[in-house]
PQR file of N, CA, C, O and H, with PARSE charges and radii, in Angstrom:
ATOM      1  N   MET A   1      48.120  99.861  90.412 -0.4000 1.5000
ATOM      2  CA  MET A   1      49.583  98.712  91.026 -0.0000 2.0000
ATOM      3  C   MET A   1      50.324  99.414  90.762  0.5500 1.7000
ATOM      4  O   MET A   1      50.828  99.375  89.640 -0.5500 1.4000
ATOM      5  N   MET A   2      50.879 100.817  92.158 -0.4000 1.5000
ATOM      6  CA  MET A   2      51.996 101.321  92.353 -0.0000 2.0000
ATOM      7  C   MET A   2      53.061 101.024  92.950  0.5500 1.7000
ATOM      8  O   MET A   2      53.048 100.401  94.012 -0.5500 1.4000
ATOM      9  H   MET A   2      50.469 100.849  93.070  0.4000 1.0000
ATOM     10  N   PHE A   3      54.311 101.482  92.277 -0.4000 1.5000
ATOM     11  CA  PHE A   3      55.635 101.525  91.955 -0.0000 2.0000
ATOM     12  C   PHE A   3      56.413 102.066  93.105  0.5500 1.7000
ATOM     13  O   PHE A   3      56.668 103.269  93.051 -0.5500 1.4000
ATOM     14  H   PHE A   3      54.322 101.988  91.415  0.4000 1.0000
ATOM     15  N   ARG A   4      56.919 101.259  94.339 -0.4000 1.5000
ATOM     16  CA  ARG A   4      57.917 101.683  94.528 -0.0000 2.0000
ATOM     17  C   ARG A   4      59.305 102.517  94.349  0.5500 1.7000
ATOM     18  O   ARG A   4      60.226 101.703  94.285 -0.5500 1.4000
ATOM     19  H   ARG A   4      56.712 100.281  94.383  0.4000 1.0000
ATOM     20  N   ARG A   5      59.654 103.511  94.273 -0.4000 1.5000
ATOM     21  CA  ARG A   5      60.922 103.547  94.049 -0.0000 2.0000
ATOM     22  C   ARG A   5      62.426 102.962  94.767  0.5500 1.7000
ATOM     23  O   ARG A   5      62.404 102.952  95.998 -0.5500 1.4000
ATOM     24  H   ARG A   5      58.906 104.173  94.325  0.4000 1.0000
ATOM     25  N   PRO A   6      63.367 102.611  94.285 -0.5600 1.5000
ATOM     26  CA  PRO A   6      64.561 101.741  95.440  0.2800 2.0000
ATOM     27  C   PRO A   6      65.183 102.868  96.099  0.5500 1.7000
ATOM     28  O   PRO A   6      65.704 103.900  95.678 -0.5500 1.4000
ATOM     29  N   MET A   7      64.931 102.257  97.549 -0.4000 1.5000
ATOM     30  CA  MET A   7      65.467 103.021  98.522 -0.0000 2.0000
ATOM     31  C   MET A   7      66.759 103.276  98.219  0.5500 1.7000
ATOM     32  O   MET A   7      67.301 102.233  97.853 -0.5500 1.4000
ATOM     33  H   MET A   7      64.508 101.418  97.891  0.4000 1.0000
ATOM     34  N   VAL A   8      68.255 105.167  98.199 -0.4000 1.5000
ATOM     35  CA  VAL A   8      68.377 105.336  98.043 -0.0000 2.0000
ATOM     36  C   VAL A   8      69.649 105.293  99.236  0.5500 1.7000
ATOM     37  O   VAL A   8      69.185 105.999 100.130 -0.5500 1.4000
ATOM     38  H   VAL A   8      67.815 106.014  98.497  0.4000 1.0000
ATOM     39  N   VAL A   9      70.523 104.989  99.528 -0.4000 1.5000
ATOM     40  CA  VAL A   9      71.445 104.148 100.866 -0.0000 2.0000
ATOM     41  C   VAL A   9      72.484 105.561 100.440  0.5500 1.7000
ATOM     42  O   VAL A   9      72.359 106.092  99.337 -0.5500 1.4000
ATOM     43  H   VAL A   9      70.901 104.415  98.801  0.4000 1.0000
ATOM     44  N   ARG A  10      73.654 106.142 101.625 -0.4000 1.5000
ATOM     45  CA  ARG A  10      74.225 107.166 101.267 -0.0000 2.0000
ATOM     46  C   ARG A  10      75.298 107.005 102.242  0.5500 1.7000
ATOM     47  O   ARG A  10      75.086 107.204 103.438 -0.5500 1.4000
ATOM     48  H   ARG A  10      73.755 105.711 102.522  0.4000 1.0000
ATOM     49  N   HIS A  11      76.716 106.571 101.687 -0.4000 1.5000
ATOM     50  CA  HIS A  11      77.857 106.151 102.804 -0.0000 2.0000
ATOM     51  C   HIS A  11      78.657 107.698 103.626  0.5500 1.7000
ATOM     52  O   HIS A  11      78.616 108.907 103.400 -0.5500 1.4000
ATOM     53  H   HIS A  11      76.889 106.410 100.715  0.4000 1.0000
ATOM     54  N   GLY A  12      78.853 107.442 103.920 -0.4000 1.5000
ATOM     55  CA  GLY A  12      79.595 108.943 104.434 -0.0000 2.0000
ATOM     56  C   GLY A  12      80.328 108.226 105.631  0.5500 1.7000
ATOM     57  O   GLY A  12      80.181 107.166 106.239 -0.5500 1.4000
ATOM     58  H   GLY A  12      78.886 106.460 104.103  0.4000 1.0000
ATOM     59  N   PRO A  13      81.601 109.823 105.710 -0.5600 1.5000
ATOM     60  CA  PRO A  13      82.579 109.352 106.777  0.2800 2.0000
ATOM     61  C   PRO A  13      82.688 107.660 107.938  0.5500 1.7000
ATOM     62  O   PRO A  13      82.018 107.203 108.864 -0.5500 1.4000
ATOM     63  N   GLY A  14      83.613 107.339 107.365 -0.4000 1.5000
ATOM     64  CA  GLY A  14      82.886 106.574 108.612 -0.0000 2.0000
ATOM     65  C   GLY A  14      82.123 104.533 108.210  0.5500 1.7000
ATOM     66  O   GLY A  14      82.492 103.388 108.470 -0.5500 1.4000
ATOM     67  H   GLY A  14      84.157 107.710 106.613  0.4000 1.0000
ATOM     68  N   LEU A  15      80.866 105.243 107.423 -0.4000 1.5000
ATOM     69  CA  LEU A  15      80.806 103.911 107.169 -0.0000 2.0000
ATOM     70  C   LEU A  15      80.887 103.280 106.733  0.5500 1.7000
ATOM     71  O   LEU A  15      82.079 103.050 106.937 -0.5500 1.4000
ATOM     72  H   LEU A  15      80.566 106.173 107.212  0.4000 1.0000
ATOM     73  N   LEU A  16      80.352 102.057 105.673 -0.4000 1.5000
ATOM     74  CA  LEU A  16      80.426 101.304 105.214 -0.0000 2.0000
ATOM     75  C   LEU A  16      80.712 101.590 103.670  0.5500 1.7000
ATOM     76  O   LEU A  16      80.177 102.667 103.406 -0.5500 1.4000
ATOM     77  H   LEU A  16      79.384 102.244 105.507  0.4000 1.0000
ATOM     78  N   GLY A  17      81.243 101.140 102.718 -0.4000 1.5000
ATOM     79  CA  GLY A  17      81.016 101.202 101.170 -0.0000 2.0000
ATOM     80  C   GLY A  17      82.530 102.684 101.191  0.5500 1.7000
ATOM     81  O   GLY A  17      82.894 102.980 100.053 -0.5500 1.4000
ATOM     82  H   GLY A  17      81.677 100.265 102.933  0.4000 1.0000
ATOM     83  N   GLU A  18      82.979 103.160 101.901 -0.4000 1.5000
ATOM     84  CA  GLU A  18      83.908 103.625 102.290 -0.0000 2.0000
ATOM     85  C   GLU A  18      85.326 103.662 101.823  0.5500 1.7000
ATOM     86  O   GLU A  18      86.110 103.744 102.768 -0.5500 1.4000
ATOM     87  H   GLU A  18      82.683 102.919 102.826  0.4000 1.0000
ATOM     88  N   ARG A  19      85.897 103.628 100.631 -0.4000 1.5000
ATOM     89  CA  ARG A  19      87.741 103.874 101.122 -0.0000 2.0000
ATOM     90  C   ARG A  19      88.641 103.816 100.790  0.5500 1.7000
ATOM     91  O   ARG A  19      88.808 103.207  99.734 -0.5500 1.4000
ATOM     92  H   ARG A  19      85.260 103.562  99.862  0.4000 1.0000
ATOM     93  N   PRO A  20      89.372 104.192 101.225 -0.5600 1.5000
ATOM     94  CA  PRO A  20      90.680 104.684 101.984  0.2800 2.0000
ATOM     95  C   PRO A  20      91.254 105.027 100.892  0.5500 1.7000
ATOM     96  O   PRO A  20      91.341 104.347  99.870 -0.5500 1.4000
ATOM     97  N   GLN A  21      91.766 106.363 101.125 -0.4000 1.5000
ATOM     98  CA  GLN A  21      92.102 108.310 100.971 -0.0000 2.0000
ATOM     99  C   GLN A  21      94.222 107.206 100.426  0.5500 1.7000
ATOM    100  O   GLN A  21      95.117 106.561 100.971 -0.5500 1.4000
ATOM    101  H   GLN A  21      91.695 106.915 101.956  0.4000 1.0000
ATOM    102  N   ALA A  22      93.742 107.855  98.827 -0.4000 1.5000
ATOM    103  CA  ALA A  22      95.167 108.035  98.660 -0.0000 2.0000
ATOM    104  C   ALA A  22      95.985 108.868  99.563  0.5500 1.7000
ATOM    105  O   ALA A  22      95.459 109.948  99.830 -0.5500 1.4000
ATOM    106  H   ALA A  22      93.015 108.380  98.385  0.4000 1.0000
ATOM    107  N   PRO A  23      97.102 108.654 100.088 -0.5600 1.5000
ATOM    108  CA  PRO A  23      97.495 109.658 100.992  0.2800 2.0000
ATOM    109  C   PRO A  23      97.992 110.727 100.113  0.5500 1.7000
ATOM    110  O   PRO A  23      98.881 110.184  99.457 -0.5500 1.4000
ATOM    111  N   ALA A  24      97.885 112.125  99.696 -0.4000 1.5000
ATOM    112  CA  ALA A  24      98.370 113.387  98.681 -0.0000 2.0000
ATOM    113  C   ALA A  24      99.803 113.315  98.721  0.5500 1.7000
ATOM    114  O   ALA A  24     100.694 113.058  99.530 -0.5500 1.4000
ATOM    115  H   ALA A  24      97.163 112.567 100.229  0.4000 1.0000
ATOM    116  N   ALA A  25      99.637 113.713  97.283 -0.4000 1.5000
ATOM    117  CA  ALA A  25     101.193 113.238  96.361 -0.0000 2.0000
ATOM    118  C   ALA A  25     101.716 115.132  97.528  0.5500 1.7000
ATOM    119  O   ALA A  25     101.185 116.188  97.873 -0.5500 1.4000
ATOM    120  H   ALA A  25      98.913 113.922  96.625  0.4000 1.0000
ATOM    121  N   THR A  26     103.062 114.386  97.647 -0.4000 1.5000
ATOM    122  CA  THR A  26     104.098 115.814  97.927 -0.0000 2.0000
ATOM    123  C   THR A  26     105.098 115.959  97.368  0.5500 1.7000
ATOM    124  O   THR A  26     105.885 115.040  97.142 -0.5500 1.4000
ATOM    125  H   THR A  26     103.493 113.528  97.367  0.4000 1.0000
ATOM    126  N   PRO A  27     105.276 117.264  97.000 -0.5600 1.5000
ATOM    127  CA  PRO A  27     106.007 117.917  96.240  0.2800 2.0000
ATOM    128  C   PRO A  27     107.640 117.095  95.944  0.5500 1.7000
ATOM    129  O   PRO A  27     108.147 116.346  96.778 -0.5500 1.4000
ATOM    130  N   PRO A  28     108.142 117.358  94.885 -0.5600 1.5000
ATOM    131  CA  PRO A  28     109.697 116.310  95.104  0.2800 2.0000
ATOM    132  C   PRO A  28     110.731 117.167  95.838  0.5500 1.7000
ATOM    133  O   PRO A  28     110.667 118.393  95.748 -0.5500 1.4000
ATOM    134  N   PRO A  29     111.386 116.753  96.334 -0.5600 1.5000
ATOM    135  CA  PRO A  29     112.219 118.129  97.207  0.2800 2.0000
ATOM    136  C   PRO A  29     112.793 118.112  95.829  0.5500 1.7000
ATOM    137  O   PRO A  29     112.825 117.349  94.864 -0.5500 1.4000
ATOM    138  N   THR A  30     113.345 119.593  96.254 -0.4000 1.5000
ATOM    139  CA  THR A  30     114.686 120.620  95.964 -0.0000 2.0000
ATOM    140  C   THR A  30     115.906 119.935  95.534  0.5500 1.7000
ATOM    141  O   THR A  30     116.614 119.228  96.250 -0.5500 1.4000
ATOM    142  H   THR A  30     113.319 120.212  97.038  0.4000 1.0000
ATOM    143  N   MET A  31     116.018 120.107  94.764 -0.4000 1.5000
ATOM    144  CA  MET A  31     118.175 119.457  94.311 -0.0000 2.0000
ATOM    145  C   MET A  31     118.867 120.144  93.838  0.5500 1.7000
ATOM    146  O   MET A  31     118.193 120.883  93.120 -0.5500 1.4000
ATOM    147  H   MET A  31     115.442 120.682  94.182  0.4000 1.0000
ATOM    148  N   SER A  32     119.712 120.350  93.791 -0.4000 1.5000
ATOM    149  CA  SER A  32     120.482 121.134  93.120 -0.0000 2.0000
ATOM    150  C   SER A  32     121.431 120.791  91.794  0.5500 1.7000
ATOM    151  O   SER A  32     121.950 119.748  91.395 -0.5500 1.4000
ATOM    152  H   SER A  32     120.259 119.749  94.374  0.4000 1.0000
ATOM    153  N   SER A  33     121.411 122.342  91.232 -0.4000 1.5000
ATOM    154  CA  SER A  33     122.014 121.607  89.636 -0.0000 2.0000
ATOM    155  C   SER A  33     123.062 120.468  89.420  0.5500 1.7000
ATOM    156  O   SER A  33     123.202 119.876  88.350 -0.5500 1.4000
ATOM    157  H   SER A  33     120.990 123.189  91.556  0.4000 1.0000
ATOM    158  N   GLU A  34     123.851 120.203  90.665 -0.4000 1.5000
ATOM    159  CA  GLU A  34     124.721 119.405  90.450 -0.0000 2.0000
ATOM    160  C   GLU A  34     124.367 117.690  90.237  0.5500 1.7000
ATOM    161  O   GLU A  34     124.970 116.791  89.652 -0.5500 1.4000
ATOM    162  H   GLU A  34     123.737 120.683  91.534  0.4000 1.0000
ATOM    163  N   GLU A  35     122.439 117.766  91.413 -0.4000 1.5000
ATOM    164  CA  GLU A  35     122.453 116.596  91.150 -0.0000 2.0000
ATOM    165  C   GLU A  35     121.619 116.500  89.978  0.5500 1.7000
ATOM    166  O   GLU A  35     121.805 115.469  89.331 -0.5500 1.4000
ATOM    167  H   GLU A  35     121.949 118.497  91.888  0.4000 1.0000
ATOM    168  N   ARG A  36     120.550 117.476  89.426 -0.4000 1.5000
ATOM    169  CA  ARG A  36     119.942 117.745  88.532 -0.0000 2.0000
ATOM    170  C   ARG A  36     120.237 115.920  87.008  0.5500 1.7000
ATOM    171  O   ARG A  36     119.656 114.955  86.512 -0.5500 1.4000
ATOM    172  H   ARG A  36     120.399 118.313  89.951  0.4000 1.0000
ATOM    173  N   ILE A  37     122.219 117.056  87.047 -0.4000 1.5000
ATOM    174  CA  ILE A  37     122.465 116.909  85.914 -0.0000 2.0000
ATOM    175  C   ILE A  37     122.934 115.482  86.278  0.5500 1.7000
ATOM    176  O   ILE A  37     122.545 114.472  85.690 -0.5500 1.4000
ATOM    177  H   ILE A  37     122.691 117.840  87.449  0.4000 1.0000
ATOM    178  N   THR A  38     123.428 115.492  86.857 -0.4000 1.5000
ATOM    179  CA  THR A  38     124.215 113.645  87.661 -0.0000 2.0000
ATOM    180  C   THR A  38     122.495 112.387  86.988  0.5500 1.7000
ATOM    181  O   THR A  38     122.460 111.402  86.250 -0.5500 1.4000
ATOM    182  H   THR A  38     123.744 116.312  87.334  0.4000 1.0000
ATOM    183  N   GLN A  39     121.320 113.209  87.798 -0.4000 1.5000
ATOM    184  CA  GLN A  39     120.017 112.446  87.751 -0.0000 2.0000
ATOM    185  C   GLN A  39     120.209 112.136  85.737  0.5500 1.7000
ATOM    186  O   GLN A  39     120.435 111.078  85.149 -0.5500 1.4000
ATOM    187  H   GLN A  39     121.348 114.009  88.397  0.4000 1.0000
ATOM    188  N   LEU A  40     120.061 113.140  85.337 -0.4000 1.5000
ATOM    189  CA  LEU A  40     119.881 112.719  83.861 -0.0000 2.0000
ATOM    190  C   LEU A  40     120.750 112.198  83.404  0.5500 1.7000
ATOM    191  O   LEU A  40     120.520 111.350  82.542 -0.5500 1.4000
ATOM    192  H   LEU A  40     119.879 113.999  85.814  0.4000 1.0000
ATOM    193  N   GLN A  41     121.996 112.466  83.761 -0.4000 1.5000
ATOM    194  CA  GLN A  41     122.874 111.922  83.108 -0.0000 2.0000
ATOM    195  C   GLN A  41     122.792 110.182  83.328  0.5500 1.7000
ATOM    196  O   GLN A  41     123.147 109.311  82.534 -0.5500 1.4000
ATOM    197  H   GLN A  41     122.183 113.155  84.461  0.4000 1.0000
ATOM    198  N   GLU A  42     122.221 110.037  84.639 -0.4000 1.5000
ATOM    199  CA  GLU A  42     121.978 108.311  84.531 -0.0000 2.0000
ATOM    200  C   GLU A  42     120.848 107.517  83.601  0.5500 1.7000
ATOM    201  O   GLU A  42     120.726 106.400  83.097 -0.5500 1.4000
ATOM    202  H   GLU A  42     121.933 110.744  85.284  0.4000 1.0000
ATOM    203  N   LEU A  43     120.002 108.909  83.683 -0.4000 1.5000
ATOM    204  CA  LEU A  43     118.544 108.171  82.466 -0.0000 2.0000
ATOM    205  C   LEU A  43     118.944 108.089  81.864  0.5500 1.7000
ATOM    206  O   LEU A  43     118.834 106.936  81.448 -0.5500 1.4000
ATOM    207  H   LEU A  43     120.101 109.817  84.092  0.4000 1.0000
ATOM    208  N   GLY A  44     120.037 109.125  80.840 -0.4000 1.5000
ATOM    209  CA  GLY A  44     120.366 108.828  79.552 -0.0000 2.0000
ATOM    210  C   GLY A  44     121.130 107.732  79.451  0.5500 1.7000
ATOM    211  O   GLY A  44     121.287 107.173  78.365 -0.5500 1.4000
ATOM    212  H   GLY A  44     120.127 110.062  81.179  0.4000 1.0000
ATOM    213  N   GLU A  45     121.563 107.400  80.314 -0.4000 1.5000
ATOM    214  CA  GLU A  45     122.686 106.140  79.898 -0.0000 2.0000
ATOM    215  C   GLU A  45     121.460 104.717  80.129  0.5500 1.7000
ATOM    216  O   GLU A  45     121.446 103.677  79.471 -0.5500 1.4000
ATOM    217  H   GLU A  45     121.436 107.854  81.196  0.4000 1.0000
ATOM    218  N   LEU A  46     120.793 104.990  80.932 -0.4000 1.5000
ATOM    219  CA  LEU A  46     119.318 104.509  81.145 -0.0000 2.0000
ATOM    220  C   LEU A  46     118.192 104.278  80.256  0.5500 1.7000
ATOM    221  O   LEU A  46     117.148 103.639  80.385 -0.5500 1.4000
ATOM    222  H   LEU A  46     120.805 105.835  81.467  0.4000 1.0000
ATOM    223  N   LYS A  47     118.820 105.151  79.081 -0.4000 1.5000
ATOM    224  CA  LYS A  47     117.706 104.764  78.120 -0.0000 2.0000
ATOM    225  C   LYS A  47     118.523 104.601  77.025  0.5500 1.7000
ATOM    226  O   LYS A  47     117.833 104.891  76.048 -0.5500 1.4000
ATOM    227  H   LYS A  47     119.668 105.670  78.977  0.4000 1.0000
ATOM    228  N   ALA A  48     119.642 104.287  76.671 -0.4000 1.5000
ATOM    229  CA  ALA A  48     120.736 104.152  76.127 -0.0000 2.0000
ATOM    230  C   ALA A  48     121.173 102.829  75.928  0.5500 1.7000
ATOM    231  O   ALA A  48     121.802 102.363  74.979 -0.5500 1.4000
ATOM    232  H   ALA A  48     120.202 104.051  77.465  0.4000 1.0000
ATOM    233  N   SER A  49     120.738 102.265  76.995 -0.4000 1.5000
ATOM    234  CA  SER A  49     121.241 100.623  76.649 -0.0000 2.0000
ATOM    235  C   SER A  49     120.235  99.842  77.395  0.5500 1.7000
ATOM    236  O   SER A  49     120.270  98.793  78.039 -0.5500 1.4000
ATOM    237  H   SER A  49     120.227 102.644  77.766  0.4000 1.0000
ATOM    238  N   GLY A  50     119.059 100.960  77.001 -0.4000 1.5000
ATOM    239  CA  GLY A  50     117.323  99.878  76.455 -0.0000 2.0000
ATOM    240  C   GLY A  50     116.862  99.835  77.604  0.5500 1.7000
ATOM    241  O   GLY A  50     115.785  99.293  77.358 -0.5500 1.4000
ATOM    242  H   GLY A  50     119.030 101.812  76.478  0.4000 1.0000
ATOM    243  N   VAL A  51     116.871 100.106  79.379 -0.4000 1.5000
ATOM    244  CA  VAL A  51     116.091  99.917  80.160 -0.0000 2.0000
ATOM    245  C   VAL A  51     115.054 100.763  79.798  0.5500 1.7000
ATOM    246  O   VAL A  51     114.003 100.324  79.330 -0.5500 1.4000
ATOM    247  H   VAL A  51     117.746 100.546  79.580  0.4000 1.0000
ATOM    248  N   LEU A  52     115.279 102.017  79.988 -0.4000 1.5000
ATOM    249  CA  LEU A  52     114.071 103.439  79.874 -0.0000 2.0000
ATOM    250  C   LEU A  52     114.109 103.663  78.174  0.5500 1.7000
ATOM    251  O   LEU A  52     114.751 104.231  77.291 -0.5500 1.4000
ATOM    252  H   LEU A  52     116.133 102.375  80.368  0.4000 1.0000
ATOM    253  N   THR A  53     112.878 102.744  78.410 -0.4000 1.5000
ATOM    254  CA  THR A  53     111.392 103.187  76.852 -0.0000 2.0000
ATOM    255  C   THR A  53     111.774 104.854  76.079  0.5500 1.7000
ATOM    256  O   THR A  53     112.974 105.111  76.169 -0.5500 1.4000
ATOM    257  H   THR A  53     112.356 102.282  79.127  0.4000 1.0000
ATOM    258  N   ASP A  54     111.283 105.501  75.662 -0.4000 1.5000
ATOM    259  CA  ASP A  54     111.306 106.875  75.543 -0.0000 2.0000
ATOM    260  C   ASP A  54     110.716 107.619  75.590  0.5500 1.7000
ATOM    261  O   ASP A  54     110.647 108.770  75.160 -0.5500 1.4000
ATOM    262  H   ASP A  54     110.308 105.293  75.589  0.4000 1.0000
ATOM    263  N   GLU A  55     109.916 106.648  76.462 -0.4000 1.5000
ATOM    264  CA  GLU A  55     108.107 108.606  77.277 -0.0000 2.0000
ATOM    265  C   GLU A  55     109.284 108.313  78.092  0.5500 1.7000
ATOM    266  O   GLU A  55     110.368 108.893  78.030 -0.5500 1.4000
ATOM    267  H   GLU A  55     109.972 105.712  76.812  0.4000 1.0000
ATOM    268  N   GLU A  56     108.792 106.885  79.234 -0.4000 1.5000
ATOM    269  CA  GLU A  56     109.956 106.032  80.486 -0.0000 2.0000
ATOM    270  C   GLU A  56     111.166 108.116  80.846  0.5500 1.7000
ATOM    271  O   GLU A  56     110.949 109.102  81.549 -0.5500 1.4000
ATOM    272  H   GLU A  56     107.911 106.414  79.285  0.4000 1.0000
ATOM    273  N   PHE A  57     112.125 107.771  80.004 -0.4000 1.5000
ATOM    274  CA  PHE A  57     112.715 109.011  79.651 -0.0000 2.0000
ATOM    275  C   PHE A  57     112.259 110.070  79.942  0.5500 1.7000
ATOM    276  O   PHE A  57     112.432 110.599  81.040 -0.5500 1.4000
ATOM    277  H   PHE A  57     112.302 106.970  79.432  0.4000 1.0000
ATOM    278  N   GLN A  58     111.663 110.509  79.099 -0.4000 1.5000
ATOM    279  CA  GLN A  58     110.541 111.940  79.277 -0.0000 2.0000
ATOM    280  C   GLN A  58     110.156 112.223  80.344  0.5500 1.7000
ATOM    281  O   GLN A  58     110.242 113.357  80.813 -0.5500 1.4000
ATOM    282  H   GLN A  58     111.522 110.080  78.207  0.4000 1.0000
ATOM    283  N   ARG A  59     109.473 110.869  81.142 -0.4000 1.5000
ATOM    284  CA  ARG A  59     108.611 111.180  82.671 -0.0000 2.0000
ATOM    285  C   ARG A  59     109.479 111.576  83.451  0.5500 1.7000
ATOM    286  O   ARG A  59     109.526 112.352  84.405 -0.5500 1.4000
ATOM    287  H   ARG A  59     109.404 109.947  80.761  0.4000 1.0000
ATOM    288  N   GLU A  60     110.316 110.790  82.794 -0.4000 1.5000
ATOM    289  CA  GLU A  60     111.917 110.974  84.436 -0.0000 2.0000
ATOM    290  C   GLU A  60     112.367 112.056  83.996  0.5500 1.7000
ATOM    291  O   GLU A  60     113.071 112.132  85.003 -0.5500 1.4000
ATOM    292  H   GLU A  60     110.278 110.159  82.019  0.4000 1.0000
ATOM    293  N   LYS A  61     112.693 113.192  83.308 -0.4000 1.5000
ATOM    294  CA  LYS A  61     113.087 113.390  82.578 -0.0000 2.0000
ATOM    295  C   LYS A  61     112.662 115.389  83.317  0.5500 1.7000
ATOM    296  O   LYS A  61     113.345 116.372  83.605 -0.5500 1.4000
ATOM    297  H   LYS A  61     112.121 113.130  82.490  0.4000 1.0000
ATOM    298  N   ARG A  62     110.974 114.991  83.319 -0.4000 1.5000
ATOM    299  CA  ARG A  62     110.111 115.887  83.361 -0.0000 2.0000
ATOM    300  C   ARG A  62     110.269 116.420  84.511  0.5500 1.7000
ATOM    301  O   ARG A  62     110.429 117.586  84.872 -0.5500 1.4000
ATOM    302  H   ARG A  62     110.419 114.193  83.085  0.4000 1.0000
ATOM    303  N   ARG A  63     110.179 115.034  85.273 -0.4000 1.5000
ATOM    304  CA  ARG A  63     109.815 115.195  86.658 -0.0000 2.0000
ATOM    305  C   ARG A  63     111.208 115.462  87.599  0.5500 1.7000
ATOM    306  O   ARG A  63     111.124 115.780  88.785 -0.5500 1.4000
ATOM    307  H   ARG A  63     110.048 114.087  84.979  0.4000 1.0000
ATOM    308  N   VAL A  64     112.512 115.281  86.884 -0.4000 1.5000
ATOM    309  CA  VAL A  64     113.917 115.948  87.681 -0.0000 2.0000
ATOM    310  C   VAL A  64     114.174 117.204  87.175  0.5500 1.7000
ATOM    311  O   VAL A  64     114.538 117.870  88.144 -0.5500 1.4000
ATOM    312  H   VAL A  64     112.580 115.023  85.921  0.4000 1.0000
ATOM    313  N   LEU A  65     114.183 117.854  86.238 -0.4000 1.5000
ATOM    314  CA  LEU A  65     113.851 118.831  85.060 -0.0000 2.0000
ATOM    315  C   LEU A  65     112.752 120.304  86.742  0.5500 1.7000
ATOM    316  O   LEU A  65     112.869 121.482  87.080 -0.5500 1.4000
ATOM    317  H   LEU A  65     113.888 117.313  85.450  0.4000 1.0000
ATOM    318  N   GLY A  66     111.699 118.847  87.242 -0.4000 1.5000
ATOM    319  CA  GLY A  66     110.599 120.127  87.506 -0.0000 2.0000
ATOM    320  C   GLY A  66     110.647 119.627  89.110  0.5500 1.7000
ATOM    321  O   GLY A  66     109.579 119.693  89.717 -0.5500 1.4000
ATOM    322  H   GLY A  66     111.604 117.891  86.967  0.4000 1.0000
ATOM    323  N   ALA A  67     111.418 119.302  89.579 -0.4000 1.5000
ATOM    324  CA  ALA A  67     111.891 119.629  91.215 -0.0000 2.0000
ATOM    325  C   ALA A  67     113.045 120.360  91.472  0.5500 1.7000
ATOM    326  O   ALA A  67     114.192 120.023  91.767 -0.5500 1.4000
ATOM    327  H   ALA A  67     112.286 119.248  89.086  0.4000 1.0000
ATOM    328  N   VAL A  68     112.443 121.547  91.278 -0.4000 1.5000
ATOM    329  CA  VAL A  68     113.596 123.167  90.828 -0.0000 2.0000
ATOM    330  C   VAL A  68     113.691 123.636  92.382  0.5500 1.7000
ATOM    331  O   VAL A  68     114.327 124.646  92.684 -0.5500 1.4000
ATOM    332  H   VAL A  68     111.512 121.821  91.038  0.4000 1.0000
TER
END
């Protein structure tokens, strides 16, 4: 008795099974030093009031400082 391999079906662009792709990430806009300082102060206040966790604060701080 001979067994046949299952057929492999590949899906290409425009065919069934295609998942929509997420849009490419755009770099954050450049901020002035004053804008960065203001955002960092606001983040510090949110962290101090308990709205942001330390992890969230650090992530947002990196985001603000990276938008140079």
